[in-house]
C-alpha positions as CSV (number, residue, x, y, z in Angstrom):
1,M,80.4,-5.3,76.8
2,V,78.9,-3.3,74.1
3,L,75.4,-4.2,73.3
4,T,74.9,-3.9,69.0
5,Q,72.4,-4.9,66.6
6,A,74.1,-4.0,63.6
7,H,71.0,-4.9,61.6
8,R,69.3,-1.6,63.3
9,G,72.3,0.4,63.4
10,E,72.0,0.2,67.4
11,G,75.2,0.1,69.8
12,I,77.8,0.5,66.6
13,A,79.1,4.0,67.7
14,D,79.6,2.8,71.3
15,L,81.4,-0.2,69.5
16,W,83.8,1.7,67.6
17,Q,84.6,4.4,70.5
18,K,85.2,1.2,72.5
19,I,87.7,0.0,70.1
20,Q,89.0,3.3,69.7
21,D,89.5,3.3,73.4
22,H,91.5,-0.3,73.9
23,R,94.0,0.5,71.2
24,Q,94.3,4.0,72.5
25,V,95.7,1.6,75.9
26,L,97.6,-0.7,74.0
27,T,99.2,2.0,71.5
28,E,100.1,4.0,75.7
29,T,101.1,0.9,77.3
30,S,103.5,-0.1,74.5
31,E,101.3,-3.3,74.4
32,L,100.5,-2.9,70.9
33,E,104.1,-2.7,69.7
34,R,105.1,-5.9,71.9
35,R,102.5,-7.6,70.3
36,R,103.2,-6.3,67.0
37,Q,106.9,-8.0,67.7
38,R,106.1,-11.1,68.7
39,R,103.8,-11.3,65.8
40,R,107.1,-10.5,63.3
41,T,109.0,-12.8,65.7
42,Q,106.0,-15.8,64.9
43,E,106.1,-14.9,61.5
44,F,110.1,-15.5,60.8
45,M,109.6,-18.6,62.6
46,E,106.6,-20.1,61.1
47,T,108.6,-18.7,57.8
48,V,111.7,-20.6,58.5
49,E,110.2,-23.9,60.0
50,G,108.5,-24.3,56.7
51,E,111.2,-23.3,54.0
52,L,113.3,-25.8,56.4
53,G,110.7,-28.5,56.5
54,R,109.7,-28.6,52.4
55,R,113.3,-28.6,51.8
56,W,113.9,-31.6,54.5
57,R,111.4,-33.5,52.2
58,Q,112.7,-32.8,49.0
59,R,116.2,-33.9,50.1
60,L,114.0,-37.1,51.7
61,D,112.6,-37.9,48.6
62,Q,116.1,-37.2,46.8
63,D,119.0,-38.5,48.9
64,P,119.6,-42.0,48.5
65,A,121.1,-42.7,52.1
66,L,118.1,-40.5,53.5
67,M,115.6,-42.7,51.2
68,A,116.7,-45.8,52.7
69,L,116.7,-44.6,55.9
70,R,113.1,-44.2,55.4
71,E,112.7,-47.6,54.1
72,Q,114.4,-49.0,57.2
73,I,111.9,-47.1,59.3
74,A,109.1,-48.6,57.4
75,R,110.2,-52.0,57.3
76,K,110.1,-51.3,61.4
77,E,114.1,-51.8,61.3
78,L,114.6,-48.6,63.2
79,E,112.3,-46.4,65.8
80,P,111.1,-43.3,63.9
81,Y,111.8,-40.9,66.6
82,S,115.6,-42.6,67.8
83,A,116.1,-42.8,63.8
84,A,115.6,-39.2,63.7
85,M,117.5,-37.8,66.2
86,E,120.1,-39.5,65.6
87,L,120.6,-38.0,61.9
88,L,119.7,-34.7,63.9
89,R,122.7,-34.9,65.8
90,S,125.1,-35.0,62.5
91,F,124.1,-31.4,62.0
92,P,126.0,-28.4,63.7
93,T,123.7,-26.9,66.2
94,E,125.3,-23.6,66.9
95,P,126.2,-21.6,64.3
96,G,129.5,-21.0,62.9
């Protein structure tokens, strides 16, 4: 732990050194690169999920069959989870 008082300028040099030391350890152990890889992968997944969600919302607002399905769910004629799972079963789950 490094105690600092920025308004007095106390401990700032020690804090900076601890940050540099920590970064060096992360680099030497390859943890920094692993964290960057996980972050890039997470960003990719979030982008795909967000775009798929956006496209589905657009399709739900334009496709008559999906609009009818939403109306059935709203009228409690269909249970939301079951309807969603049934809809998703009609799409391929594997590439190709």
